[in-house]
All heavy atoms as TSV, in Angstrom:
chain	resi	resn	atom	element	x	y	z
A	1	MET	N	N	-15.716	-16.624	-15.106
A	1	MET	CA	C	-14.644	-16.550	-13.940
A	1	MET	C	C	-14.067	-15.118	-14.065
A	1	MET	O	O	-13.765	-14.514	-15.007
A	1	MET	CB	C	-13.582	-17.511	-14.233
A	1	MET	CG	C	-12.463	-17.488	-13.242
A	1	MET	SD	S	-11.345	-18.854	-13.313
A	1	MET	CE	C	-10.417	-18.495	-14.784
A	2	THR	N	N	-13.996	-14.423	-12.902
A	2	THR	CA	C	-13.333	-13.218	-12.702
A	2	THR	C	C	-11.869	-13.245	-12.845
A	2	THR	O	O	-11.205	-14.110	-12.292
A	2	THR	CB	C	-13.773	-12.628	-11.317
A	2	THR	OG1	O	-15.213	-12.607	-11.079
A	2	THR	CG2	C	-13.220	-11.171	-11.138
A	3	ARG	N	N	-11.438	-12.255	-13.630
A	3	ARG	CA	C	-9.935	-12.103	-13.811
A	3	ARG	C	C	-9.541	-10.881	-13.098
A	3	ARG	O	O	-10.342	-9.964	-13.010
A	3	ARG	CB	C	-9.639	-12.021	-15.254
A	3	ARG	CG	C	-9.926	-13.328	-16.045
A	3	ARG	CD	C	-9.653	-13.226	-17.492
A	3	ARG	NE	N	-8.471	-12.312	-17.884
A	3	ARG	CZ	C	-8.352	-11.570	-18.872
A	3	ARG	NH1	N	-9.335	-11.422	-19.685
A	3	ARG	NH2	N	-7.325	-10.800	-19.100
A	4	TRP	N	N	-8.432	-10.948	-12.454
A	4	TRP	CA	C	-7.949	-9.851	-11.646
A	4	TRP	C	C	-6.693	-9.091	-12.123
A	4	TRP	O	O	-5.823	-9.866	-12.795
A	4	TRP	CB	C	-7.685	-10.318	-10.210
A	4	TRP	CG	C	-8.908	-10.914	-9.555
A	4	TRP	CD1	C	-9.155	-12.261	-9.472
A	4	TRP	CD2	C	-9.962	-10.255	-8.922
A	4	TRP	NE1	N	-10.462	-12.453	-8.825
A	4	TRP	CE2	C	-10.851	-11.215	-8.408
A	4	TRP	CE3	C	-10.210	-8.928	-8.554
A	4	TRP	CZ2	C	-12.025	-10.946	-7.726
A	4	TRP	CZ3	C	-11.402	-8.608	-7.998
A	4	TRP	CH2	C	-12.333	-9.607	-7.517
A	5	GLU	N	N	-6.513	-7.946	-11.786
A	5	GLU	CA	C	-5.166	-7.258	-12.028
A	5	GLU	C	C	-4.731	-6.727	-10.658
A	5	GLU	O	O	-5.562	-6.551	-9.821
A	5	GLU	CB	C	-5.181	-6.076	-13.009
A	5	GLU	CG	C	-6.030	-4.954	-12.649
A	5	GLU	CD	C	-6.029	-3.813	-13.741
A	5	GLU	OE1	O	-4.942	-3.648	-14.384
A	5	GLU	OE2	O	-7.101	-3.215	-14.069
A	6	TYR	N	N	-3.431	-6.687	-10.468
A	6	TYR	CA	C	-2.867	-6.286	-9.152
A	6	TYR	C	C	-1.980	-5.153	-9.291
A	6	TYR	O	O	-1.347	-4.825	-10.241
A	6	TYR	CB	C	-2.098	-7.603	-8.590
A	6	TYR	CG	C	-3.016	-8.745	-8.365
A	6	TYR	CD1	C	-3.244	-9.638	-9.314
A	6	TYR	CD2	C	-3.610	-8.851	-7.058
A	6	TYR	CE1	C	-4.140	-10.683	-9.014
A	6	TYR	CE2	C	-4.539	-9.985	-6.812
A	6	TYR	CZ	C	-4.729	-10.840	-7.765
A	6	TYR	OH	O	-5.495	-11.890	-7.539
A	7	LYS	N	N	-1.910	-4.449	-8.128
A	7	LYS	CA	C	-1.020	-3.187	-8.072
A	7	LYS	C	C	-0.333	-3.360	-6.679
A	7	LYS	O	O	-0.972	-3.564	-5.696
A	7	LYS	CB	C	-1.778	-1.886	-8.221
A	7	LYS	CG	C	-0.975	-0.611	-8.030
A	7	LYS	CD	C	-1.825	0.558	-8.064
A	7	LYS	CE	C	-2.232	0.990	-9.422
A	7	LYS	NZ	N	-1.180	1.462	-10.177
A	8	THR	N	N	0.915	-2.991	-6.602
A	8	THR	CA	C	1.702	-2.958	-5.427
A	8	THR	C	C	2.311	-1.629	-5.261
A	8	THR	O	O	2.857	-1.080	-6.204
A	8	THR	CB	C	2.826	-4.105	-5.358
A	8	THR	OG1	O	2.150	-5.361	-5.654
A	8	THR	CG2	C	3.572	-4.035	-4.098
A	9	ILE	N	N	2.204	-0.936	-4.011
A	9	ILE	CA	C	2.784	0.234	-3.842
A	9	ILE	C	C	3.696	0.164	-2.543
A	9	ILE	O	O	3.460	-0.722	-1.721
A	9	ILE	CB	C	1.770	1.461	-3.577
A	9	ILE	CG1	C	0.938	1.106	-2.359
A	9	ILE	CG2	C	0.958	1.684	-4.833
A	9	ILE	CD1	C	0.125	2.427	-1.966
A	10	LYS	N	N	4.777	1.053	-2.436
A	10	LYS	CA	C	5.624	1.089	-1.257
A	10	LYS	C	C	5.636	2.467	-0.775
A	10	LYS	O	O	6.051	3.315	-1.657
A	10	LYS	CB	C	6.921	0.445	-1.707
A	10	LYS	CG	C	7.948	0.430	-0.593
A	10	LYS	CD	C	9.281	-0.213	-0.918
A	10	LYS	CE	C	10.028	0.495	-1.834
A	10	LYS	NZ	N	11.382	0.073	-2.100
A	11	LEU	N	N	5.355	2.654	0.402
A	11	LEU	CA	C	5.514	4.017	1.009
A	11	LEU	C	C	6.660	3.922	2.095
A	11	LEU	O	O	6.630	3.076	2.971
A	11	LEU	CB	C	4.228	4.384	1.717
A	11	LEU	CG	C	2.908	4.424	0.757
A	11	LEU	CD1	C	1.675	4.402	1.422
A	11	LEU	CD2	C	3.044	5.719	-0.050
A	12	ALA	N	N	7.532	4.922	1.965
A	12	ALA	CA	C	8.613	4.864	2.947
A	12	ALA	C	C	8.269	5.506	4.236
A	12	ALA	O	O	7.555	6.521	4.368
A	12	ALA	CB	C	9.883	5.692	2.335
A	13	ALA	N	N	8.846	4.980	5.272
A	13	ALA	CA	C	8.638	5.579	6.635
A	13	ALA	C	C	9.732	6.652	6.755
A	13	ALA	O	O	10.813	6.527	6.204
A	13	ALA	CB	C	8.868	4.480	7.701
A	14	THR	N	N	9.396	7.602	7.602
A	14	THR	CA	C	10.297	8.686	7.795
A	14	THR	C	C	10.855	8.781	9.277
A	14	THR	O	O	10.525	7.816	9.937
A	14	THR	CB	C	9.611	10.058	7.436
A	14	THR	OG1	O	8.493	10.275	8.250
A	14	THR	CG2	C	9.257	10.035	5.874
A	15	GLY	N	N	11.376	9.855	9.525
A	15	GLY	CA	C	11.855	10.015	10.981
A	15	GLY	C	C	13.417	9.670	11.017
A	15	GLY	O	O	14.065	9.046	10.150
A	16	PHE	N	N	14.079	10.165	12.077
A	16	PHE	CA	C	15.474	10.097	12.162
A	16	PHE	C	C	15.943	8.673	12.099
A	16	PHE	O	O	16.970	8.288	11.354
A	16	PHE	CB	C	15.930	10.643	13.498
A	16	PHE	CG	C	17.413	10.508	13.754
A	16	PHE	CD1	C	18.339	11.254	12.950
A	16	PHE	CD2	C	17.984	9.829	14.686
A	16	PHE	CE1	C	19.652	11.253	13.242
A	16	PHE	CE2	C	19.284	9.620	14.999
A	16	PHE	CZ	C	20.198	10.365	14.144
A	17	LEU	N	N	15.379	7.775	12.789
A	17	LEU	CA	C	15.672	6.341	12.698
A	17	LEU	C	C	14.581	5.513	11.886
A	17	LEU	O	O	14.600	4.378	11.894
A	17	LEU	CB	C	15.767	5.765	14.086
A	17	LEU	CG	C	16.846	6.307	14.945
A	17	LEU	CD1	C	16.847	5.767	16.424
A	17	LEU	CD2	C	18.218	5.955	14.260
A	18	GLY	N	N	13.685	6.257	11.160
A	18	GLY	CA	C	12.605	5.513	10.495
A	18	GLY	C	C	11.464	5.280	11.338
A	18	GLY	O	O	11.396	5.703	12.567
A	19	GLY	N	N	10.511	4.516	10.920
A	19	GLY	CA	C	9.425	4.089	11.825
A	19	GLY	C	C	8.198	4.974	11.802
A	19	GLY	O	O	7.207	4.559	12.483
A	20	VAL	N	N	8.225	6.093	11.244
A	20	VAL	CA	C	7.140	7.063	11.237
A	20	VAL	C	C	6.538	7.120	9.872
A	20	VAL	O	O	7.064	7.480	8.903
A	20	VAL	CB	C	7.624	8.401	11.629
A	20	VAL	CG1	C	6.429	9.421	11.688
A	20	VAL	CG2	C	8.288	8.441	12.950
A	21	LEU	N	N	5.217	6.679	9.740
A	21	LEU	CA	C	4.434	6.713	8.600
A	21	LEU	C	C	3.423	7.844	8.627
A	21	LEU	O	O	2.697	8.056	9.575
A	21	LEU	CB	C	3.626	5.321	8.522
A	21	LEU	CG	C	2.764	5.296	7.249
A	21	LEU	CD1	C	3.587	5.233	6.002
A	21	LEU	CD2	C	1.825	4.008	7.267
A	22	ASP	N	N	3.448	8.597	7.543
A	22	ASP	CA	C	2.544	9.745	7.353
A	22	ASP	C	C	1.174	9.156	7.035
A	22	ASP	O	O	0.881	8.882	5.932
A	22	ASP	CB	C	3.084	10.652	6.225
A	22	ASP	CG	C	2.187	11.897	5.998
A	22	ASP	OD1	O	1.021	11.867	6.582
A	22	ASP	OD2	O	2.645	12.735	5.321
A	23	THR	N	N	0.352	9.042	8.130
A	23	THR	CA	C	-0.964	8.417	7.885
A	23	THR	C	C	-1.939	9.114	7.003
A	23	THR	O	O	-2.726	8.624	6.255
A	23	THR	CB	C	-1.733	8.087	9.247
A	23	THR	OG1	O	-1.687	9.248	9.996
A	23	THR	CG2	C	-0.784	6.998	10.067
A	24	ALA	N	N	-1.848	10.525	7.071
A	24	ALA	CA	C	-2.678	11.292	6.129
A	24	ALA	C	C	-2.342	11.028	4.614
A	24	ALA	O	O	-3.299	10.830	3.760
A	24	ALA	CB	C	-2.567	12.744	6.497
A	25	SER	N	N	-1.033	10.971	4.382
A	25	SER	CA	C	-0.587	10.676	3.059
A	25	SER	C	C	-1.021	9.265	2.588
A	25	SER	O	O	-1.494	9.014	1.475
A	25	SER	CB	C	0.852	10.860	2.941
A	25	SER	OG	O	1.356	10.479	1.684
A	26	PHE	N	N	-0.896	8.217	3.498
A	26	PHE	CA	C	-1.262	6.962	3.295
A	26	PHE	C	C	-2.710	6.827	2.969
A	26	PHE	O	O	-3.150	6.177	1.998
A	26	PHE	CB	C	-0.825	6.067	4.470
A	26	PHE	CG	C	-1.003	4.561	4.238
A	26	PHE	CD1	C	-0.572	4.011	3.052
A	26	PHE	CD2	C	-1.570	3.772	5.196
A	26	PHE	CE1	C	-0.645	2.585	2.877
A	26	PHE	CE2	C	-1.690	2.372	5.127
A	26	PHE	CZ	C	-1.309	1.842	3.935
A	27	GLU	N	N	-3.599	7.531	3.811
A	27	GLU	CA	C	-4.967	7.525	3.549
A	27	GLU	C	C	-5.387	8.124	2.188
A	27	GLU	O	O	-6.230	7.689	1.482
A	27	GLU	CB	C	-5.784	8.229	4.673
A	27	GLU	CG	C	-5.736	7.416	5.968
A	27	GLU	CD	C	-6.478	8.302	7.036
A	27	GLU	OE1	O	-6.967	9.374	6.760
A	27	GLU	OE2	O	-6.545	7.790	8.228
A	28	ASN	N	N	-4.685	9.201	1.828
A	28	ASN	CA	C	-4.859	9.846	0.538
A	28	ASN	C	C	-4.583	8.811	-0.605
A	28	ASN	O	O	-5.446	8.748	-1.589
A	28	ASN	CB	C	-4.094	11.116	0.332
A	28	ASN	CG	C	-4.563	12.271	1.166
A	28	ASN	OD1	O	-5.738	12.304	1.494
A	28	ASN	ND2	N	-3.724	13.193	1.431
A	29	VAL	N	N	-3.510	8.185	-0.527
A	29	VAL	CA	C	-3.131	7.163	-1.467
A	29	VAL	C	C	-4.220	5.932	-1.558
A	29	VAL	O	O	-4.721	5.662	-2.632
A	29	VAL	CB	C	-1.767	6.558	-1.249
A	29	VAL	CG1	C	-1.505	5.191	-2.139
A	29	VAL	CG2	C	-0.684	7.469	-1.554
A	30	LEU	N	N	-4.637	5.494	-0.295
A	30	LEU	CA	C	-5.715	4.536	-0.310
A	30	LEU	C	C	-7.017	5.011	-0.928
A	30	LEU	O	O	-7.611	4.314	-1.607
A	30	LEU	CB	C	-5.876	4.026	1.128
A	30	LEU	CG	C	-4.755	3.290	1.758
A	30	LEU	CD1	C	-5.118	3.062	3.330
A	30	LEU	CD2	C	-4.459	2.011	1.087
A	31	ASN	N	N	-7.479	6.105	-0.550
A	31	ASN	CA	C	-8.673	6.674	-1.012
A	31	ASN	C	C	-8.652	6.913	-2.590
A	31	ASN	O	O	-9.576	6.611	-3.278
A	31	ASN	CB	C	-9.038	8.022	-0.328
A	31	ASN	CG	C	-9.544	7.712	1.069
A	31	ASN	OD1	O	-10.274	6.701	1.422
A	31	ASN	ND2	N	-9.260	8.599	2.021
A	32	GLY	N	N	-7.512	7.500	-3.047
A	32	GLY	CA	C	-7.349	7.633	-4.498
A	32	GLY	C	C	-7.508	6.311	-5.287
A	32	GLY	O	O	-8.167	6.292	-6.320
A	33	LEU	N	N	-6.745	5.305	-4.797
A	33	LEU	CA	C	-6.851	3.936	-5.431
A	33	LEU	C	C	-8.208	3.362	-5.291
A	33	LEU	O	O	-8.717	2.709	-6.310
A	33	LEU	CB	C	-5.770	3.025	-4.936
A	33	LEU	CG	C	-4.329	3.366	-5.294
A	33	LEU	CD1	C	-3.278	2.610	-4.429
A	33	LEU	CD2	C	-4.111	3.198	-6.744
A	34	GLY	N	N	-8.883	3.545	-4.213
A	34	GLY	CA	C	-10.302	3.042	-4.047
A	34	GLY	C	C	-11.229	3.725	-4.976
A	34	GLY	O	O	-12.082	3.047	-5.480
A	35	ARG	N	N	-11.028	5.045	-5.309
A	35	ARG	CA	C	-11.928	5.685	-6.243
A	35	ARG	C	C	-11.723	5.106	-7.629
A	35	ARG	O	O	-12.555	5.203	-8.474
A	35	ARG	CB	C	-11.610	7.193	-6.250
A	35	ARG	CG	C	-12.314	7.949	-5.043
A	35	ARG	CD	C	-12.265	9.487	-5.197
A	35	ARG	NE	N	-10.754	9.888	-5.111
A	35	ARG	CZ	C	-10.289	10.151	-3.937
A	35	ARG	NH1	N	-10.855	10.053	-2.785
A	35	ARG	NH2	N	-8.957	10.643	-3.829
A	36	ASP	N	N	-10.505	4.574	-7.890
A	36	ASP	CA	C	-10.190	4.102	-9.196
A	36	ASP	C	C	-10.558	2.610	-9.325
A	36	ASP	O	O	-10.270	1.935	-10.288
A	36	ASP	CB	C	-8.587	4.244	-9.465
A	36	ASP	CG	C	-8.239	5.703	-9.750
A	36	ASP	OD1	O	-9.191	6.486	-10.039
A	36	ASP	OD2	O	-7.046	6.022	-9.565
A	37	GLY	N	N	-11.212	2.018	-8.294
A	37	GLY	CA	C	-11.684	0.666	-8.309
A	37	GLY	C	C	-10.814	-0.388	-7.651
A	37	GLY	O	O	-11.060	-1.554	-7.770
A	38	TRP	N	N	-9.602	0.096	-7.092
A	38	TRP	CA	C	-8.769	-0.867	-6.460
A	38	TRP	C	C	-9.182	-1.234	-5.046
A	38	TRP	O	O	-9.643	-0.283	-4.309
A	38	TRP	CB	C	-7.262	-0.334	-6.414
A	38	TRP	CG	C	-6.642	-0.046	-7.788
A	38	TRP	CD1	C	-6.658	1.069	-8.402
A	38	TRP	CD2	C	-6.089	-1.063	-8.540
A	38	TRP	NE1	N	-6.039	0.835	-9.684
A	38	TRP	CE2	C	-5.678	-0.488	-9.725
A	38	TRP	CE3	C	-5.810	-2.436	-8.327
A	38	TRP	CZ2	C	-4.966	-1.141	-10.770
A	38	TRP	CZ3	C	-5.179	-3.127	-9.427
A	38	TRP	CH2	C	-4.790	-2.467	-10.540
A	39	GLU	N	N	-9.104	-2.522	-4.729
A	39	GLU	CA	C	-9.431	-2.967	-3.363
A	39	GLU	C	C	-8.127	-3.352	-2.646
A	39	GLU	O	O	-7.300	-4.162	-3.153
A	39	GLU	CB	C	-10.343	-4.138	-3.462
A	39	GLU	CG	C	-10.688	-4.722	-2.136
A	39	GLU	CD	C	-11.646	-6.025	-2.288
A	39	GLU	OE1	O	-12.010	-6.321	-3.353
A	39	GLU	OE2	O	-11.977	-6.515	-1.233
A	40	LEU	N	N	-7.914	-2.894	-1.450
A	40	LEU	CA	C	-6.709	-3.201	-0.671
A	40	LEU	C	C	-6.851	-4.741	-0.261
A	40	LEU	O	O	-7.897	-5.269	0.342
A	40	LEU	CB	C	-6.619	-2.482	0.614
A	40	LEU	CG	C	-5.455	-2.722	1.511
A	40	LEU	CD1	C	-4.161	-2.425	0.901
A	40	LEU	CD2	C	-5.613	-1.895	2.755
A	41	VAL	N	N	-5.797	-5.596	-0.528
A	41	VAL	CA	C	-5.774	-6.946	-0.211
A	41	VAL	C	C	-4.988	-7.166	0.895
A	41	VAL	O	O	-5.391	-8.133	1.786
A	41	VAL	CB	C	-5.351	-7.798	-1.415
A	41	VAL	CG1	C	-5.137	-9.257	-1.093
A	41	VAL	CG2	C	-6.190	-7.571	-2.667
A	42	SER	N	N	-3.861	-6.573	1.008
A	42	SER	CA	C	-2.903	-6.814	2.091
A	42	SER	C	C	-2.007	-5.547	2.318
A	42	SER	O	O	-1.770	-4.897	1.336
A	42	SER	CB	C	-2.124	-8.011	1.737
A	42	SER	OG	O	-1.134	-8.341	2.809
A	43	ALA	N	N	-1.550	-5.350	3.455
A	43	ALA	CA	C	-0.635	-4.282	3.752
A	43	ALA	C	C	0.355	-4.909	4.877
A	43	ALA	O	O	-0.099	-5.586	5.756
A	43	ALA	CB	C	-1.262	-3.058	4.252
A	44	PHE	N	N	1.688	-4.629	4.634
A	44	PHE	CA	C	2.696	-5.030	5.696
A	44	PHE	C	C	3.787	-4.175	5.729
A	44	PHE	O	O	4.019	-3.371	4.777
A	44	PHE	CB	C	3.071	-6.532	5.356
A	44	PHE	CG	C	3.697	-6.714	4.115
A	44	PHE	CD1	C	5.041	-6.603	3.753
A	44	PHE	CD2	C	2.825	-7.004	2.990
A	44	PHE	CE1	C	5.539	-6.789	2.511
A	44	PHE	CE2	C	3.382	-7.234	1.751
A	44	PHE	CZ	C	4.658	-7.023	1.419
A	45	ASP	N	N	4.617	-4.269	6.687
A	45	ASP	CA	C	5.775	-3.349	6.837
A	45	ASP	C	C	6.998	-4.168	6.698
A	45	ASP	O	O	7.119	-5.389	6.850
A	45	ASP	CB	C	5.815	-2.559	8.154
A	45	ASP	CG	C	6.055	-3.527	9.407
A	45	ASP	OD1	O	5.581	-4.617	9.383
A	45	ASP	OD2	O	6.649	-3.022	10.320
A	46	THR	N	N	8.055	-3.518	6.151
A	46	THR	CA	C	9.400	-4.058	6.211
A	46	THR	C	C	10.197	-3.541	7.293
A	46	THR	O	O	10.026	-2.291	7.524
A	46	THR	CB	C	10.068	-3.894	4.808
A	46	THR	OG1	O	10.341	-2.479	4.544
A	46	THR	CG2	C	9.242	-4.532	3.689
A	47	ASN	N	N	11.088	-4.213	7.842
A	47	ASN	CA	C	11.803	-3.736	9.006
A	47	ASN	C	C	13.342	-3.505	8.710
A	47	ASN	O	O	13.891	-4.186	7.857
A	47	ASN	CB	C	11.744	-4.612	10.136
A	47	ASN	CG	C	10.408	-4.742	10.687
A	47	ASN	OD1	O	9.639	-3.722	10.802
A	47	ASN	ND2	N	9.938	-5.914	11.048
A	48	GLN	N	N	13.981	-2.634	9.385
A	48	GLN	CA	C	15.379	-2.503	9.434
A	48	GLN	C	C	15.819	-2.784	10.770
A	48	GLN	O	O	15.067	-3.346	11.643
A	48	GLN	CB	C	15.796	-1.061	9.074
A	48	GLN	CG	C	15.187	0.061	9.890
A	48	GLN	CD	C	15.417	1.477	9.337
A	48	GLN	OE1	O	16.025	1.522	8.192
A	48	GLN	NE2	N	15.137	2.502	10.053
A	49	SER	N	N	17.112	-2.615	11.102
A	49	SER	CA	C	17.649	-3.013	12.439
A	49	SER	C	C	16.798	-2.547	13.545
A	49	SER	O	O	16.296	-1.376	13.457
A	49	SER	CB	C	19.113	-2.582	12.547
A	49	SER	OG	O	19.196	-1.177	12.585
A	50	GLY	N	N	16.711	-3.342	14.625
A	50	GLY	CA	C	15.968	-2.962	15.767
A	50	GLY	C	C	14.428	-3.077	15.574
A	50	GLY	O	O	13.716	-2.603	16.505
A	51	GLY	N	N	14.034	-3.573	14.474
A	51	GLY	CA	C	12.521	-3.683	14.315
A	51	GLY	C	C	11.848	-2.517	13.858
A	51	GLY	O	O	10.590	-2.514	13.867
A	52	VAL	N	N	12.476	-1.426	13.551
A	52	VAL	CA	C	11.892	-0.149	13.117
A	52	VAL	C	C	11.286	-0.372	11.694
A	52	VAL	O	O	12.065	-0.879	10.775
A	52	VAL	CB	C	13.001	0.962	13.197
A	52	VAL	CG1	C	12.315	2.235	12.662
A	52	VAL	CG2	C	13.397	1.098	14.638
A	53	THR	N	N	10.134	0.190	11.396
A	53	THR	CA	C	9.631	0.087	10.041
A	53	THR	C	C	10.402	0.881	9.076
A	53	THR	O	O	10.652	2.070	9.378
A	53	THR	CB	C	8.164	0.505	10.102
A	53	THR	OG1	O	7.344	-0.324	10.973
A	53	THR	CG2	C	7.489	0.608	8.705
A	54	ARG	N	N	10.697	0.300	7.975
A	54	ARG	CA	C	11.390	0.958	6.893
A	54	ARG	C	C	10.412	1.417	5.824
A	54	ARG	O	O	10.437	2.496	5.351
A	54	ARG	CB	C	12.525	0.077	6.273
A	54	ARG	CG	C	13.267	0.740	5.221
A	54	ARG	CD	C	14.444	-0.186	4.678
A	54	ARG	NE	N	13.862	-1.393	4.081
A	54	ARG	CZ	C	14.423	-2.466	3.903
A	54	ARG	NH1	N	15.721	-2.626	4.324
A	54	ARG	NH2	N	13.843	-3.504	3.467
A	55	ASP	N	N	9.610	0.478	5.364
A	55	ASP	CA	C	8.567	0.731	4.320
A	55	ASP	C	C	7.339	0.049	4.662
A	55	ASP	O	O	7.295	-0.954	5.386
A	55	ASP	CB	C	9.045	0.208	2.962
A	55	ASP	CG	C	10.288	0.813	2.421
A	55	ASP	OD1	O	10.414	2.021	2.288
A	55	ASP	OD2	O	11.340	0.118	2.130
A	56	VAL	N	N	6.279	0.611	4.062
A	56	VAL	CA	C	4.916	-0.170	4.190
A	56	VAL	C	C	4.561	-0.559	2.762
A	56	VAL	O	O	4.649	0.340	1.890
A	56	VAL	CB	C	3.818	0.796	4.742
A	56	VAL	CG1	C	2.482	0.081	4.691
A	56	VAL	CG2	C	4.159	1.112	6.306
A	57	VAL	N	N	4.262	-1.780	2.553
A	57	VAL	CA	C	3.955	-2.257	1.230
A	57	VAL	C	C	2.300	-2.578	1.265
A	57	VAL	O	O	1.960	-3.286	2.258
A	57	VAL	CB	C	4.766	-3.488	0.861
A	57	VAL	CG1	C	4.379	-4.064	-0.477
A	57	VAL	CG2	C	6.195	-3.211	0.881
A	58	ALA	N	N	1.643	-2.125	0.205
A	58	ALA	CA	C	0.316	-2.374	0.128
A	58	ALA	C	C	-0.029	-3.052	-1.220
A	58	ALA	O	O	0.511	-2.654	-2.225
A	58	ALA	CB	C	-0.544	-1.099	0.273
A	59	VAL	N	N	-0.857	-4.112	-1.177
A	59	VAL	CA	C	-1.273	-4.791	-2.411
A	59	VAL	C	C	-2.719	-4.624	-2.687
A	59	VAL	O	O	-3.592	-4.821	-1.697
A	59	VAL	CB	C	-0.914	-6.316	-2.354
A	59	VAL	CG1	C	-1.312	-7.108	-3.556
A	59	VAL	CG2	C	0.600	-6.491	-1.984
A	60	PHE	N	N	-3.055	-4.334	-3.954
A	60	PHE	CA	C	-4.395	-3.950	-4.307
A	60	PHE	C	C	-4.828	-4.963	-5.500
A	60	PHE	O	O	-3.929	-5.438	-6.168
A	60	PHE	CB	C	-4.569	-2.491	-4.837
A	60	PHE	CG	C	-4.262	-1.549	-3.766
A	60	PHE	CD1	C	-2.891	-1.225	-3.453
A	60	PHE	CD2	C	-5.241	-0.957	-2.990
A	60	PHE	CE1	C	-2.676	-0.336	-2.561
A	60	PHE	CE2	C	-4.937	-0.066	-2.090
A	60	PHE	CZ	C	-3.640	0.261	-1.802
A	61	LYS	N	N	-6.171	-5.090	-5.643
A	61	LYS	CA	C	-6.653	-5.805	-6.795
A	61	LYS	C	C	-7.857	-5.207	-7.193
A	61	LYS	O	O	-8.671	-4.499	-6.526
A	61	LYS	CB	C	-6.862	-7.409	-6.440
A	61	LYS	CG	C	-8.123	-7.525	-5.597
A	61	LYS	CD	C	-8.436	-9.061	-5.415
A	61	LYS	CE	C	-9.679	-9.210	-4.556
A	61	LYS	NZ	N	-9.963	-10.595	-4.461
A	62	ARG	N	N	-8.175	-5.473	-8.553
A	62	ARG	CA	C	-9.520	-4.961	-9.115
A	62	ARG	C	C	-9.845	-5.898	-10.307
A	62	ARG	O	O	-8.877	-6.494	-10.963
A	62	ARG	CB	C	-9.533	-3.488	-9.545
A	62	ARG	CG	C	-8.572	-3.227	-10.769
A	62	ARG	CD	C	-8.845	-1.740	-11.047
A	62	ARG	NE	N	-7.923	-1.370	-12.155
A	62	ARG	CZ	C	-7.729	-0.180	-12.561
A	62	ARG	NH1	N	-8.357	0.847	-11.989
A	62	ARG	NH2	N	-6.962	0.052	-13.604
A	63	PRO	N	N	-11.071	-6.192	-10.531
A	63	PRO	CA	C	-11.378	-7.044	-11.625
A	63	PRO	C	C	-10.997	-6.364	-13.018
A	63	PRO	O	O	-10.972	-5.177	-13.226
A	63	PRO	CB	C	-12.963	-6.967	-11.620
A	63	PRO	CG	C	-13.353	-6.415	-10.352
A	63	PRO	CD	C	-12.279	-5.576	-9.946
A	64	VAL	N	N	-10.528	-7.280	-13.898
A	64	VAL	CA	C	-10.214	-6.853	-15.318
A	64	VAL	C	C	-11.449	-6.726	-16.089
A	64	VAL	O	O	-12.347	-7.500	-15.956
A	64	VAL	CB	C	-9.276	-7.810	-15.894
A	64	VAL	CG1	C	-8.936	-7.474	-17.386
A	64	VAL	CG2	C	-7.890	-8.033	-15.241
A	65	ALA	N	N	-11.620	-5.619	-16.770
A	65	ALA	CA	C	-12.847	-5.370	-17.541
A	65	ALA	C	C	-12.879	-6.457	-18.598
A	65	ALA	O	O	-11.911	-6.696	-19.322
A	65	ALA	CB	C	-12.764	-4.035	-18.249
A	66	GLU	N	N	-13.965	-7.002	-18.828
A	66	GLU	CA	C	-14.179	-7.992	-19.906
A	66	GLU	C	C	-14.027	-7.358	-21.332
A	66	GLU	O	O	-14.679	-6.186	-21.451
A	66	GLU	CB	C	-15.566	-8.718	-19.720
A	66	GLU	CG	C	-15.663	-9.598	-18.399
A	66	GLU	CD	C	-14.651	-10.703	-18.369
A	66	GLU	OE1	O	-14.399	-11.242	-19.444
A	66	GLU	OE2	O	-14.134	-10.876	-17.376
A	67	ARG	N	N	-13.528	-8.057	-22.187
A	67	ARG	CA	C	-13.447	-7.439	-23.551
A	67	ARG	C	C	-14.548	-7.885	-24.512
A	67	ARG	O	O	-15.094	-8.855	-24.440
A	67	ARG	CB	C	-12.073	-7.780	-24.149
A	67	ARG	CG	C	-10.946	-7.277	-23.317
A	67	ARG	CD	C	-9.793	-7.914	-23.708
A	67	ARG	NE	N	-8.711	-7.839	-22.629
A	67	ARG	CZ	C	-7.478	-7.692	-22.833
A	67	ARG	NH1	N	-6.944	-7.597	-24.000
A	67	ARG	NH2	N	-6.649	-7.713	-21.806
């Protein structure tokens, strides 16, 4: 049976009222974690008033090395 480990990251949105995600930075984080064997499982945003994105949360998994 495969055992998994998980990692959660949170990236803040910027902008005067929020809602702006630096996609180049986000891609760099995703690519770096992918090179380390992490697979993106889910990504979602959290909102502040007016529905503007405050943070983007991404959840990753990778198999645990057998001992």
